[in-house]
N, C-alpha and C positions, 0 to 999 in steps of 0.2 A: 672250795671245799666239797662241792657236789661230786667232782672226779675222785677225790680223796676217799670218800666214802663208798664210791662204786668200785673202787679198785681193791678194796678190802676182801669182798667175796669173790672166789674163784670156783667156776663151775666145769670148766674144761670143754665139754661137749658144747656149752652155750656161747662160748667164746668165738663168735664167728669172724672169718678172715674177710678183710674188705681191701680190695686192690683195684684201683680204676684201670690199670694197665694189665689186666689179667692175661691179655693174649701174650704177653712176654713173661709171665710169673706163673704159669699153670702147675708148676711143680709144688707151689706152695698150696695149691688148692687139690692137686690129684697125684698121688705118688705113681700112677700108671703112667704118667707123662714123661718119666725118666726114659732117655735115649731117643725119644721120637724126632729130634732134629737130626738124627743120624751122624753127629760130631760131638766132640767134647764141647760142652756149653756152660757158660759161667754168666750168672745174672746178678746183679746187684740193685736194690731199690730201697728208698726211703720215702715215708709218707708222714706228713705232718698234718693232722686234722683238727678242726675248730680252732683255727689260728685266732689267736688274741685271747685265749683264756688259759690262765695258769693251770698247769697240770693237765693240759689236753694230751690226747693219746698221740704218740709217736711211734712209728715202726722202722725198723731197717731189717732187711732181708738179704742174705746171700744164698744162692743156690747153685749147685753144679751137678751135671750128670752127664752119662756117658754110656754109648752102647758097647759090649764087649765083642771083639772081632770074631768072627766064625761061630757066634752062639746066638741064641735068641734072648739072652739076658741084657738088661741094662741096670746101671747102678746110679744112684742120686744121694746127694747130701744137701740138707736144708737146715739153715741155721738163721734164727729170728730173734730179735730184741725187741720188746715193745714196754714202753713206759707210759703209765695214766696215773696221774696224782702221784701219790706217795708208794704205788706198787710198780715193781719192775719184774718183767718175765723175760725168760730166756729159753728157747726151744732149739734142741738138737735132734734130728731126725734122719736116720738112714733109710734110704728108699731102694725097693727092689721090684723090677718090672719084667715079666715074661711075655714077649711079643710073638705073634702067631701071624704068619703070612696067609692072606686070602687071596682069593682069585682077583679081588679088587680091593687094594688097600690093606691095612694091618690092624689087628685087634691087640691091645696090650693089658694086661691085668697086673696090677700093682698093689704093694702094701709098705708100710713104713712102721718103723719102730724108734722109740727114742724117749728122751725125758724132757720134762719141762720143769725149770727152777724158777722159784719167785723169791722176791725179798721185799719187805715193807720197811721204808725208811721212816721211822717214827721220830726223828729228831725235828724239833719245832712244831709238833703237833699237841694239842691239847691232851691233857691226861685223862682221857675218856677210855672206859673199859672196852669200847668197840675196837679201839687200837692196840691197847696194851695187853688185852687177854688172848691177842692172835699169835700165831707162830710167826716170829719176823721172816724166817726163810724155811723153804721146803724144796724137796727134789722128788718129783713124782713121775712114774711111767705114763706113757701113752702110745696109741697105735692108731693107724689109719689104713683104709683100702680104697680102691678104684678101679674103674675100667675106662679105657679109652679107645676109640676108634678113629683112625685117620686114613686120609688118602693125600694126593698132591694138592686136591682143592677143597676138601672140607674136613671137618673133625666133629667129634661127639664125645663127651665124658661124663661121668657119673661118679661121685666119690663122697665119702664121709672122712673128712681129715683128721677128727678127732673121735675115738670110739669111747674113751672114757671119760667120766667127769669126776669132779672132786667135791667132797662135803666134809663137814665137821665129823671128827670120830669121837669116841667115847670121852676122850679127854678134849674139852671144848676148844683148846687153842691149837690142836693139830688137825691137818686135813688128811684124808684117806681117798684112795680112788674107789669109784664104783662104775656099774655099768647098766644102762638103761636103754632100750630101743626107743622108747619114747622121748629120749634127749638127744637124738642124733640130729645133727645139722647136715643137711644134704646139698651138695652142689651139682647142679646140671648145666653144662655149658655145649655149646654147638656155634659153629660159623661155616660159612662158604665162601670161596673167593671166585668171583666171576670176571672174566677178561672182557674189557669193551674194545681194547685195541691192542696193538704191539707195546703200548706205552703205559696204558691205563687199565688199573684193577680195582674193583669195589669188593668190599667185604661186610656184608651184615653178619652180625653175631649177638648172641646172649649169653647172659650168667644168671642162673637163677639159684637162689639160696632159700632152702625151705626148713624150718624146723617146727614142730608141733608145739604150740602155745605162742611162741613170738610171731608165727605166720611166716611169710615170704617176703624177699626182696628180690627184685627183677632189674638187671642192667640190660637194656635194648642199644645195641651200638651199631653205628654205621661208619666205616672207614674207606677212604679212597687213596690209592697208591699211585705214584708217579714213577715208572722205570724202576720199580721195586727198591726204590731209595728213600723218596719224601713220602710219607704217610701222614695224614690228618683226617680227624673225624670226630664223632660227638657221640655222647652216650646218655641216654635218659634213664634215670634210677627212680624206680618207683616211690621211694622214700622222699621225694619231692626234692631232688637235685639234678642238675645238669652238669656233664663233665666234657671239657674241651681236651682233645688228645693230639699230640704231635710228637712224630719221632722221625729220625734221618739215619739212613745207612751210611756211615762214614767211607766203608771199605767193606770188602767181603768178610772180614772179621769182627767189625765193630760197629754196634747201633746204639743210639742213645735218645731218649726221649722225655717228656713230661706231660703230666695231666694237672687240669685246674678243675676243681670241684666247686660249683656254686650252688648252694642250697636255696631252697624256697621257704624252709621252715622259719619259725619264729626265732630260733637261735641265730639266724644269720643277720638278724638286727645288731647283734653285739660283737661279730667276728667277721673274718674274711674268708670264710669256707675252708678249703684244704687244698695241698698241692702234693704231687708226687714226681719224684724223678728215677729214672732207671738206665742202667747200663747193661749192654749184652755183649758177651765176646763169644765167638764161636771158632775153635781151633780145628782145622779141617783133618783130623785123623782119628782113628779108633784105637782102643786099647788092644795091643796085639797079644792076646791071651786066649789060648784055645779052650780053656776050662776055667770055671769060676774058682776052682779051689786053687788055682794058681795065681789069682789076682793078688 
């Protein structure tokens, strides 16, 4: 019942994105990441959180992005579905990035626009006004912005994935979008790859999520890679959880992996933490379009 009640209220800006494999799901966090792989890239991921609890959060994400040939423009598409309790959310965002070549590396400025739809399945719920006085379905706009700097060895990005929030309108059972700088959820991420030999590389990285009020959550990660194929690592999350990471590059186009989150909080007495799976495909070509208007 806890997850059902929590799912009734939607704040938009306050709905933080949580991905343990954020190194392979950066478009979900930052629209400026579009095109940074320099090839057409498609990623799929699924995350099951708080396993063992009925109505616990589940998230599925599909992202694709591509740089346009002979331009500084890159485009991306992000689709996500999240279920928590009786509430289901579906997000569709189109991403645009403009990339600038620097003397060392590139900087990308991105933005996204799209809609978030939601539905509340009240079948089987008690006839409580908290459920039945709410709008069962809605479709609302949202936007996001970000910046991303990257080289062959390092990256750093800052973004606000959701600019708008949602609140009850004059009619208590309807939601309306609102804007408040104080409600922004900021994502700062960075990492560096260091070569130890011709076969081994290590990559420390971090992801910081901060919002006024809720405070911050920090992921500190350390990964080691062998022959750029097998990668394993560990993440410490300041909300008292430890994440084990593993992925493998099967060939030059396809990589897959998983993450297992083990929490140290009291809720872990009753569940088996969380797990996350991802697949990534890279198609080694760019769109042969000289101008965005021809796309």
